[in-house]
C-alpha positions as CSV (number, residue, x, y, z in Angstrom):
1,M,-99.5,-171.6,-87.5
2,K,-98.8,-174.9,-89.2
3,T,-97.5,-177.7,-87.0
4,D,-95.4,-180.6,-88.4
5,E,-97.2,-183.9,-89.1
6,K,-95.1,-185.9,-86.6
7,T,-96.0,-183.5,-83.7
8,L,-99.7,-183.5,-84.7
9,R,-99.8,-187.3,-84.8
10,R,-98.2,-187.5,-81.4
11,I,-100.6,-185.0,-79.8
12,H,-103.7,-186.5,-81.5
13,T,-102.8,-190.0,-80.2
14,M,-101.6,-188.9,-76.7
15,S,-104.0,-190.1,-74.0
16,F,-105.8,-187.5,-71.9
17,A,-105.1,-189.8,-69.0
18,S,-101.4,-189.4,-69.4
19,V,-101.6,-185.6,-69.1
20,Y,-104.5,-185.3,-66.6
21,P,-102.4,-186.1,-63.5
22,L,-100.0,-183.4,-64.6
23,Y,-102.9,-180.9,-64.8
24,V,-104.0,-181.9,-61.3
25,A,-100.5,-181.6,-59.9
26,K,-99.9,-178.2,-61.5
27,A,-103.1,-176.8,-60.1
28,E,-102.6,-178.2,-56.6
29,K,-99.0,-177.2,-56.4
30,K,-100.2,-173.6,-56.9
31,G,-102.9,-173.9,-54.3
32,R,-105.8,-174.5,-56.6
33,T,-108.1,-177.5,-56.2
34,K,-109.1,-180.5,-58.4
35,A,-112.6,-179.2,-58.2
36,E,-111.5,-175.9,-59.8
37,L,-109.6,-177.8,-62.5
38,H,-112.7,-179.8,-63.2
39,Q,-114.7,-176.5,-63.4
40,V,-112.3,-175.3,-66.1
41,I,-112.4,-178.6,-68.0
42,T,-116.2,-178.6,-67.8
43,W,-116.4,-175.1,-69.1
44,L,-114.3,-175.9,-72.1
45,T,-115.6,-179.4,-73.0
46,G,-119.1,-179.6,-71.4
47,F,-118.0,-182.8,-69.5
48,D,-119.1,-183.4,-66.0
49,D,-116.9,-185.1,-63.4
50,A,-118.2,-188.6,-64.5
51,H,-117.3,-187.9,-68.1
52,I,-113.8,-186.6,-67.1
53,A,-113.3,-189.8,-65.0
54,R,-114.5,-192.0,-67.9
55,H,-112.0,-190.4,-70.3
56,V,-109.2,-190.9,-67.8
57,E,-110.2,-194.5,-67.1
58,Q,-110.6,-195.4,-70.8
59,E,-107.3,-193.6,-71.7
60,T,-109.0,-191.9,-74.6
61,T,-106.7,-189.9,-77.0
62,F,-106.9,-186.2,-77.2
63,E,-108.5,-186.6,-80.6
64,E,-111.3,-188.8,-79.1
65,F,-111.5,-186.6,-76.0
66,F,-112.3,-183.5,-78.1
67,A,-114.4,-185.3,-80.6
68,D,-116.7,-186.2,-77.7
69,A,-116.7,-182.7,-76.3
70,H,-119.1,-179.9,-76.9
71,L,-116.6,-177.0,-77.0
72,N,-117.8,-173.9,-75.3
73,E,-118.8,-171.2,-77.8
74,N,-116.5,-168.7,-76.0
75,A,-113.4,-171.0,-76.4
76,P,-112.1,-168.8,-79.3
77,L,-111.8,-166.0,-76.7
78,I,-108.9,-167.9,-75.3
79,K,-105.9,-166.0,-76.5
80,G,-102.2,-165.9,-75.6
81,V,-99.0,-167.9,-75.9
82,I,-98.5,-171.5,-74.7
83,C,-95.3,-173.3,-75.5
84,G,-94.1,-170.3,-77.5
85,V,-97.1,-170.4,-79.9
86,R,-100.2,-168.1,-80.0
87,V,-103.2,-170.4,-79.4
88,E,-105.4,-168.3,-81.8
89,D,-102.9,-168.9,-84.6
90,I,-102.9,-172.7,-84.5
91,D,-104.4,-174.3,-87.6
92,D,-105.1,-177.8,-86.5
93,P,-108.4,-177.9,-84.5
94,V,-107.3,-180.7,-82.1
95,M,-104.0,-179.1,-81.4
96,Q,-105.7,-175.8,-80.8
97,Q,-108.2,-177.4,-78.4
98,V,-105.4,-179.1,-76.5
99,R,-103.6,-175.7,-76.3
100,Y,-106.8,-174.1,-75.1
101,L,-106.9,-176.5,-72.3
102,D,-103.2,-176.0,-71.5
103,K,-103.8,-172.2,-71.4
104,L,-106.7,-172.5,-69.1
105,V,-104.8,-174.8,-66.7
106,D,-101.9,-172.3,-66.8
107,E,-104.2,-169.4,-65.9
108,L,-105.7,-171.5,-63.1
109,A,-102.2,-172.3,-61.7
110,K,-101.2,-168.6,-62.0
111,G,-104.0,-167.7,-59.6
112,K,-106.3,-166.0,-62.1
113,A,-109.9,-165.7,-60.9
114,I,-112.2,-168.4,-62.2
115,E,-114.6,-165.9,-63.6
116,K,-111.9,-164.5,-65.8
117,I,-110.6,-167.9,-66.8
118,L,-114.1,-168.9,-67.9
119,R,-114.5,-165.9,-70.1
120,S,-118.0,-165.4,-68.8
């Protein structure tokens, strides 16, 4: 699916730090922990807690965040709809990676087992 340029530019330049607290709140509101959220982020990106904290502190953009990541080889197994769009149909790599992360956080908040979220 092709996303308009204005939306792509906005997502690419949005800071990870601006969305991270929302991810934490969403997970905790549903009874999940920050540690579980970090486990999901680590699986997708290869970042440990220190790397996640650095990206939050430095307010890196999503484009920089995913450029620094070592995306899990099983990330393409993340399928489904987020914000009304199938993640597997997104053409722009950064937008798709952001939506992968959104999908994983949604699954965590919905109570899905970590083993299933991590597609192991």
